[in-house]
C-alpha positions in Angstrom: 133.7 -2.9 52.4 130.7 -1.5 53.0 130.3 2.1 51.8 130.6 4.7 55.1 126.8 6.1 56.0 126.5 9.6 55.2 125.5 11.9 58.1 123.4 15.1 57.5 125.8 18.2 58.5 124.9 20.6 60.8 123.8 24.2 59.8 126.5 26.6 59.2 128.7 23.8 58.1 130.0 23.7 54.5 129.0 20.7 52.4 131.5 18.9 50.1 131.0 16.0 47.9 131.7 15.0 44.5 129.8 15.5 41.5 128.3 12.9 38.5 129.9 15.3 36.3 133.5 14.2 37.6 134.5 17.3 39.6 134.3 18.1 43.5 131.5 20.6 44.8 130.6 22.7 48.1 128.3 25.1 49.3 129.8 27.4 51.7 127.1 29.4 53.9 127.9 33.1 53.7 125.8 34.7 56.0 122.0 35.9 54.9 120.2 36.9 52.3 118.1 40.6 53.1 115.2 38.7 53.0 116.9 36.4 56.0 117.4 33.7 54.6 120.5 31.6 54.3 122.8 32.1 52.1 125.4 29.6 50.5 128.1 30.0 47.9 128.6 27.3 45.3 131.8 26.3 44.0 133.6 23.7 42.1 136.9 22.4 41.2 138.6 19.3 39.4 140.7 18.3 42.8 139.5 17.9 46.3 142.8 19.9 47.2 141.8 22.5 45.0 138.2 23.0 45.9 139.4 22.5 50.1 142.0 25.5 49.4 139.1 27.9 47.7 136.7 26.7 50.6 139.3 27.7 53.2 139.5 31.2 51.6 135.9 31.8 51.5 135.6 31.1 55.0 137.8 33.5 55.9 136.3 35.8 54.2 133.3 35.4 55.7 134.9 35.5 59.5 136.6 38.4 58.4 133.7 40.2 57.3 135.1 41.0 53.7 133.2 38.7 51.9 131.2 39.8 49.1 127.1 39.5 50.1 124.6 38.3 47.7 122.5 41.1 45.6 124.9 43.7 46.2 127.0 43.5 42.8 127.3 47.2 43.5 128.8 49.2 40.6 131.0 52.3 41.4 128.1 54.3 40.3 125.0 52.4 42.4 127.3 52.8 45.5 128.2 56.6 45.0 124.4 57.6 44.7 123.3 55.1 47.6 126.2 56.5 50.1 126.0 60.1 49.6 122.1 60.3 49.8 121.4 57.0 52.7 124.3 57.3 54.3 126.5 60.7 54.2 123.4 63.0 53.6 122.1 62.5 57.5 125.7 62.5 59.3 127.7 65.6 57.3 126.9 69.6 56.9 124.6 70.5 54.3 128.3 72.2 52.8 130.2 69.1 53.1 127.3 67.2 51.2 127.1 69.8 48.6 131.2 69.2 48.2 130.4 65.5 48.1 126.7 65.5 45.4 129.1 67.7 43.0 132.0 65.5 43.4 129.8 62.2 42.6 127.8 63.6 40.0 130.3 65.6 38.0 133.1 63.8 38.3 133.1 60.2 40.0 130.2 58.9 38.3 131.3 60.0 34.7 134.8 59.2 35.3 134.5 55.6 37.0 130.5 54.3 38.1 130.5 51.7 35.5 133.4 49.7 37.2 132.2 47.1 40.1 133.0 47.8 43.1 135.1 45.1 43.8 137.0 45.4 40.9 138.3 49.5 40.9 141.9 49.3 40.9 143.7 52.8 42.1 144.6 53.2 38.3 141.4 53.9 37.3 141.2 56.5 39.9 144.7 57.9 38.9 143.3 57.9 35.0 140.2 60.2 36.2 142.5 62.8 37.8 144.7 63.0 34.9 141.5 63.5 32.7 140.2 65.8 34.9 143.0 67.9 34.5 143.7 67.9 31.2 139.6 68.8 30.9 140.8 71.9 32.6 139.9 71.5 36.3 142.1 72.3 39.2 144.2 69.8 40.7 142.3 71.1 43.9 139.0 69.9 42.0 140.6 66.3 41.7 141.3 66.2 45.5 138.0 67.4 46.4 137.0 64.2 44.3 140.2 61.6 45.5 138.8 62.3 48.9 134.7 62.1 48.4 135.9 58.6 46.9 138.0 57.7 49.3 135.8 58.1 51.9 132.5 56.6 50.0 134.7 53.6 49.2 136.0 53.1 53.0 132.4 52.9 54.0 131.9 50.1 51.1 135.0 48.2 52.5 133.5 48.6 56.1 130.1 47.2 55.0 131.7 44.3 53.2 131.0 45.2 49.7 134.7 45.4 48.4 137.9 44.0 49.6 139.9 47.2 49.1 139.5 51.1 49.2 141.5 51.9 45.8 141.1 55.2 46.5 143.1 54.7 49.8 146.0 53.5 47.0 145.7 55.8 44.5 147.7 59.0 44.5 146.0 62.2 43.6 147.8 65.2 41.7 149.8 67.6 44.1 148.3 70.8 45.1 150.7 73.8 44.7 150.8 76.3 47.1 149.0 79.3 46.0 152.1 82.1 44.9 150.1 85.0 46.4 151.1 85.5 50.1 147.9 87.1 51.8 148.6 90.4 53.0 146.4 91.9 55.7 145.9 95.4 56.1 147.5 97.5 58.2 146.0 99.6 60.9 145.8 102.7 58.6 144.0 100.9 56.0 141.7 99.5 59.0 140.8 103.4 59.7 140.4 104.5 56.2 137.7 101.4 56.6 136.6 102.4 59.8 135.5 106.4 58.6 133.8 104.3 55.4 131.7 102.0 57.8 130.5 104.5 60.4 128.4 106.3 57.4 127.0 102.5 56.6 123.6 100.5 58.2 125.4 97.7 60.3 128.7 99.3 60.4 129.5 97.0 63.8 129.5 93.8 61.3 132.5 95.1 59.5 134.4 95.7 62.7 133.3 92.2 64.1 135.4 91.3 61.3 138.4 93.4 61.0 138.8 94.1 64.8 137.9 90.0 66.4 138.1 88.0 63.1 134.9 87.1 63.2 134.2 84.2 60.0 131.0 85.7 57.8 128.7 82.6 58.8 129.4 83.4 62.7 128.8 87.3 61.9 125.6 86.8 60.4 124.2 84.2 62.8 124.9 86.0 65.8 121.6 86.6 67.7 120.8 89.1 70.4 120.6 86.5 72.7 124.2 86.0 72.3 125.6 89.7 73.0 126.3 90.9 76.2 126.5 94.8 76.0 126.6 95.4 79.9 129.7 93.0 80.5 131.1 93.6 77.2 131.1 90.0 75.4 129.2 88.4 72.9 128.8 84.1 72.5 129.4 82.4 69.3 127.0 79.1 69.1 126.0 79.1 65.4 126.8 79.7 61.8 124.6 81.2 58.9 124.0 78.8 56.3 124.1 79.9 52.5 120.4 79.5 51.3 119.7 76.9 48.9 116.4 76.5 47.0 114.1 74.8 45.0 111.7 75.8 42.5 108.1 76.3 44.3 106.2 76.5 40.6 104.5 74.3 38.8 105.8 71.8 36.2 103.0 72.7 34.0 104.1 76.1 34.0 107.9 76.5 35.0 109.2 79.8 35.4 112.3 79.4 33.0 114.7 80.7 35.5 117.3 79.5 38.4 115.7 77.8 41.2 117.0 81.1 43.1 115.0 83.4 41.2 111.7 81.7 40.8 108.9 84.0 42.2 107.6 81.1 44.2 110.9 79.8 45.3 111.4 77.5 48.4 114.0 77.5 51.0 115.3 73.7 51.1 118.1 74.7 53.6 117.8 75.6 57.4 119.3 79.0 58.3 122.0 78.2 60.6 123.7 75.0 62.5 125.4 74.8 65.9 129.2 75.2 65.1 130.9 71.9 65.2 133.5 72.1 67.1 133.9 73.0 71.2 136.6 75.7 70.4 133.9 77.2 67.6 132.0 77.7 70.8 133.3 80.6 72.3 133.2 83.8 74.5 134.7 86.8 72.6 135.8 90.1 74.6 134.1 93.2 73.2 136.6 96.3 72.6 135.0 99.4 74.4 134.2 101.0 71.0 132.4 98.1 69.1 130.2 98.3 72.3 129.0 101.4 71.8 128.6 100.6 68.0 126.7 97.9 68.4 124.6 99.7 71.4 123.6 102.3 68.4 122.9 99.8 66.1 120.3 98.4 68.4 118.6 101.5 68.3 118.9 102.3 65.2 117.1 98.7 64.6 114.7 99.0 66.8 113.4 102.4 64.8 113.8 100.1 61.7 111.5 97.6 63.4 108.5 100.5 64.4 109.0 102.2 60.9 108.5 98.8 58.6 105.3 97.8 60.8 103.8 94.7 59.8 106.4 94.3 56.9 108.8 93.3 59.4 110.2 89.9 59.8 110.8 89.3 63.3 114.1 87.4 63.7 116.4 88.3 66.7 119.3 88.7 64.4 122.1 91.3 65.2 122.4 91.8 61.7 119.4 92.3 59.4 118.1 93.1 56.1 116.1 96.7 56.0 112.5 94.8 56.4 114.6 92.3 59.0 115.1 88.7 58.7 118.7 87.5 57.7 121.1 88.6 55.7 122.0 87.0 52.3 126.0 85.8 52.4 125.8 87.0 49.3 124.6 90.0 49.9 126.9 90.5 52.4 129.9 89.7 50.1 128.9 92.3 47.7 128.0 95.0 50.2 132.0 94.4 51.4 133.5 94.7 48.2 131.8 98.3 47.5 133.0 99.3 51.4 136.2 98.9 50.0 136.1 100.5 46.9 134.3 103.6 49.1 137.1 103.6 51.3 139.6 103.3 48.7 141.3 100.2 50.1 142.6 97.6 47.9 140.5 94.6 47.1 140.8 91.5 48.9 138.7 88.5 50.3 136.6 89.0 52.6 137.7 86.3 54.9 141.2 88.2 54.7 139.8 90.5 57.2 140.0 87.3 59.2 143.8 87.6 58.6 144.0 91.1 59.6 142.4 90.4 63.1 144.7 87.3 63.9 147.9 89.6 62.8 146.5 92.7 64.9 146.5 90.3 68.0 150.1 88.9 67.2 151.3 92.7 67.1 150.2 93.2 70.1 151.7 90.5 71.9 148.4 88.2 73.2 149.0 85.3 74.1 149.0 82.5 71.8 146.2 80.5 74.0 144.2 83.8 73.9 144.5 84.3 70.0 143.5 80.6 69.7 140.0 81.1 71.7 139.3 84.6 69.8 139.8 82.7 66.5 137.7 79.4 67.3 140.8 77.2 66.7 141.2 73.8 67.9 144.1 73.1 69.9 145.1 70.1 68.0 145.3 72.3 64.9 146.1 75.5 66.5 149.6 76.2 65.8 149.1 74.8 62.1 145.9 78.2 62.2 148.6 80.3 63.5 151.0 79.6 60.6 148.3 80.2 57.9 146.7 83.2 59.7 149.9 85.1 61.2 151.4 87.3 58.6 154.6 89.4 59.6 154.5 92.6 58.5 157.6 93.9 56.4 158.1 96.6 59.1 158.5 94.0 62.2 161.2 92.0 59.7 163.1 95.5 59.1 163.2 95.8 62.6 164.5 92.3 63.6 167.2 93.0 61.2 168.3 95.8 62.5 168.7 93.8 66.1 170.7 91.6 64.4 172.9 94.0 63.2 173.3 95.5 66.5 173.8 92.6 68.4 176.3 91.0 65.8 178.1 94.5 64.2 177.7 96.5 66.9 175.4 99.6 67.3 175.7 102.0 63.8 177.0 105.5 64.5 174.4 108.3 65.5 175.8 110.9 63.5 178.6 110.8 60.8 182.0 111.2 61.5 183.4 115.3 62.0 186.0 116.6 59.9 189.1 116.0 62.1 188.3 112.6 62.7 188.0 112.0 59.1 191.5 114.3 58.6 193.3 111.9 60.8 195.6 109.3 59.3 
């Protein structure tokens, strides 16, 4: 019988043939290389059935977009650095990027960087988390590394560089809730702070935190164009970012200091960014006394500008340094600590002023929806944020306990029984 004439296969079809080596071969089209040339995967098996099964598996991966592409045999280290610098950096905030970069540089690359990305297993990550904690890292730090890995590897899966996200399967360590409950300042403590605040420069800055719960970045990023003193409200649109510096000195003569203390340092981060959520962009009402404080502050700032002359750095910020320009968040933090000490009020975080404002709003009976707007909480997370920020004082709990006692056991007698009642019976 004459041998059947072989026909040329169309582009995109798998070529299958029996080789001179006695094995079955296939060349499976898998896509295109980075330079545009077609890429075919060559596979070989001892039997035709085994080859057909492998061809079917590869074609399924190709059609689903999960097949490994040529020239992309990424190690975890190579992929993480590519992801954080070329993908994440342009789409996340500066603070988020900083967190990613630290997790990649300090923990993930030294811990699992040598693995191939398509061979990374959940157990590799779980072992890393245990080593981190054994070496002194907190569970929250391991969680940060875990979230970074999960996000980075998720992008690798979407792009077909790995078939599975090992971090999505790994179990990070449990983060324990802090033992200390946040104790917001009482109204008496706020009044003590108010007395000391009135003696200080930028006094309204602290009352915006204690009375309205503005975040540090919101307060320091506030500009006069956002403040309407006539109608007694302000608009929050942007956040002040923490400065980030690079050395400006020449490599031939380095200053030997950290970048932030370099005499020729360069600012490499923008001063402010727009609030990332719709709830964060909000209007906040100003109490009358705060309006008075801000009017006085504006007059004092104009006087400082005139005195400084050419040394003044124009910026339109509501709260500035003595010679103008935005306040540093680090300086602002230390000023808060000095304020607490001068007022004789117990030490607490600056962010605890926000807890204080939220709790006072609750005690005043303000509607939840109004509290959410003043605090800048998203509708989907507002109940969770209220649970975190609204604290029930002991006095309120005692009042509830008394009401329960009156309702169940009856009102307590207003006065002790008289002698005649005691002698009866």
